[in-house]
N, C-alpha and C positions, 0 to 999 in steps of 0.2 A: 325194927324187932317186935314192937307192940301192935303195929299196922298188921303184919301178918297174922297175928295172933287173933285179931279182931275178925280180919276177913274168914279164917279157916273157921273159927267157931260159930260165925254167921250162918254157914251153910247147912249148920245141924248135922252134920257127919264126924263121927267119932274117930272115923279113920283119917279124915281130912286134920281136923284137931290135931291128932296125935302125930301127924306127919310135920306139925311146924317145927319141931326139933329138927329133923333131917333137913329140911328147907333152909333153917336158919345155919346149919353147917355150911351149906353151900355158899351162902353169903360171907362167910368166914374168909379171911386171908389163905389163898389156894397153895396148894402144894405145887412146886414146879411141875410134876406129872399131871395133876388133875386140871392146872391151867393149861397145859400144853393140849388134854385131851378135849377140853371145853371151849374149844373156839368158838366166836360168836356166829350166830345162825340168822339166816336172813330168809324169811319166809318167802318173799317176793323172787327169789332166784329160782327159776323154771327150769335151769339146766341142772338141776340137783340129780337128776337119774342118771346122767351121762357121767360114766366115768373111765370108759374103754374105748380104744380105737382097734379096728381090723383092716390092714391094708389101706389106711387114711380114712377110712369111714367109722362114723360115730356108732357105736354099739349100744341100743337101748334094753335096759332090763326091764321084763312085765314084771310088774307088782303082782302079790297075792290079793285078790278082792273079795270081799265079804259083802253083799249087796243087800239092803233092806228096803223098804219102801221109801224113807225118807233119807237115808244116807248110806254112804258106802264108807267102808274101812279098807285104804290100800296100805299094805306094808310093802315097802321096797328096802334090800340092802343097798350099802354103798361100801365099797371095799376100801382098806385102807390103801394110802397113796405113797409112792417112794420117791426119791429125788437124789440126783447126784450131786455131789458136793467135795471138790477137790479129787481126792482117789479113793473115795467111798461111795457106796450107795445105800442109804439108810431109810427109815421110816420118817415120813414128811407129816402125815396127818393119819390117825387111827381112824377106822371104819366105823360106820353106825348104820341105823335102821330109821326110816322114817314112817311114822303113823299117820297117815293123811286122812282126815274126817272131811268127806265131801257130800254135799247135800245133793239129793237125787230127786228126780221128779218123773212119773209116769206119764209118757208121750205116746199114743198111740200102742199102748200095751209092753212099751219097752221103757226100761229105765235109763234115763239120760243125767248124766252127771255135770254139776256145773262147778268147774274145776277154779273159775274165778272166785269163789266164795269157799274155798277149802281151809281148813285149818290141820298146822302139821305139829306132831310132837317128836322131838328127836330121842331115839332110845339108843343110850351109849352102853357101853361093858359094864358100867358101875350099876346098871338097871335090870341087865338082862337076867342075875341070878333071882332078883326077887320074882320076876316075871314065871321064871321056870317053875318056882316052887308052890306055884298055885296048884291044888289039885281039885278032884271031883268030889269030894266031901261035903256035906253041909250042916252047918252049926248056925243059929240063929245070932249067937252072941259072936259069931267070928266078924271081925273088923275087915273093911276092905284094905287091898293092897293099894300104895300110894307111890307112883313114881313122880319124880319132878327133873325139871331142866331148866338151869338157870344161865340166859345168855351170859356169855364172858364179859360182855361190855354193859351190861345192866347196872345201873346204879345201885349202891348198897340200900338206901331207902329212898322216898319221896315219891311223888306222883309219876315218875319215869322209872320206877324200878319195875321189872318184868320177870313173871315165873309162870313157865306153862306146867301143868299137872295131867297126869294121866291116871284115873282111877278104875280099879278093878274091881267089882262087887259081886258076890254070888246072889242070885234072885231066883226064887221059885215062880214058875209061871204055870198057870193050870191051863192043861189041853184035856179037854173030855173028861173033867173032872180029877185029873191026877195030875201031882205036882210035879212038873219038869224043871231040873236044874238048868239055869242060863247064866250067862256072866254079862253084866252090863259094863261095858268099857266107855268112861267118860272123859272127853278132856274138857278142860279149863285153861282158860287163860288170864292170868292176874296182872293187872298194870295199877301200881298203886296200891290203893285200898280197896280196888272194885274188881269183881270177877266180871269181866267184859264179855267173855265167850264161855257156852256151857252147852256141850255136845253128846250125845250118849247113842250108844248102839248096843243091841243084845245080839249075843252069839251063843251057839249051842256048844255043849260039852267036846263033841267032835270037831267042830271048827277051833275051839280052844286049844285042843292036842294037836292039830295040825299047827296052828300058829307056833305053839311051844317048840314044836319039832324043828319048823324053819328057823326059830331063833336059835336054837341049839347049834344047827349044822351052820348058821351064818357065822359063829363066832371065830372059825377060823380063819374066814375073810376079813373080818373085822381087825383082828391083829396082824393080819399081812403074811401071816405064815403059808398062804399058797405058792408064794414065791420058791419056797423050798423044792417043789416038784416042777413049777413052772415058771422058770426065772425069764420068759420072754416076756411076762408082764411087764418087767423092769424097763424093758425098751419102750414101751408105750408110754410108760409115767415118764421117762427121761425125754423122750421125742415132743411130748407136750409139755414140758416145764413150763414155758412161758405162759401158757392157757392156764394152767393149774394155779400158778403163783397170783394170777389175775383175778383169780376168782370165779373163772367162767364156766368150771367144772363142778364146783363144789359151794355149798351154802357156808362152808366153815372159812371166814376169811382169815389169812395170814396177817398177825400184828406186824 
């Protein structure tokens, strides 16, 4: 508890310090529903984008990319997964979105992404509302929006405890002498008492509105409600049940 307080206060960010309470709440004993929705996340699982098959072939979902000189933000939805058990077909895993922060470099006038050095923040249903409420007004005293994801298998405390943080803060950037509103999205990885990663990307108001629209539209699929209109999705999940349970298709491992 006190370790997290020291870490967040040392960043000199009021928003991060205030978020101590929400992060600490995630470390308390989880309700059955929360524990169910926060399966452990493995950032080394490169099959995370694969959720569907069509006629026995893998279907890869193209992420929405925002590219800057030094960093690319790639946002990808991952739908809910169903499974067959006895005489019923029920939800096995809630969906989520990945926010991947990928370093880029300019090579011969083209941006080249270094996927081996990417960092990933998991956006679950519990965080989407806070992201959607961000508006395009500016108040210098407004605190940043703080989202956090605590891996379900993270120790409660100690050097191996882990928290990933996504901070969204409004910034005024001067362009031709005019203050233009931007949003700074920062990824932080806290391990034990140390912030080991800190990466930021600036996006414009229009880009933020596109992100919010995509997140809003994705909730239907994160909850798995699309099966009401396209029950064929269940066939894919049931046919691939063994692979899904082995973790090949998802960064969320079943306990």
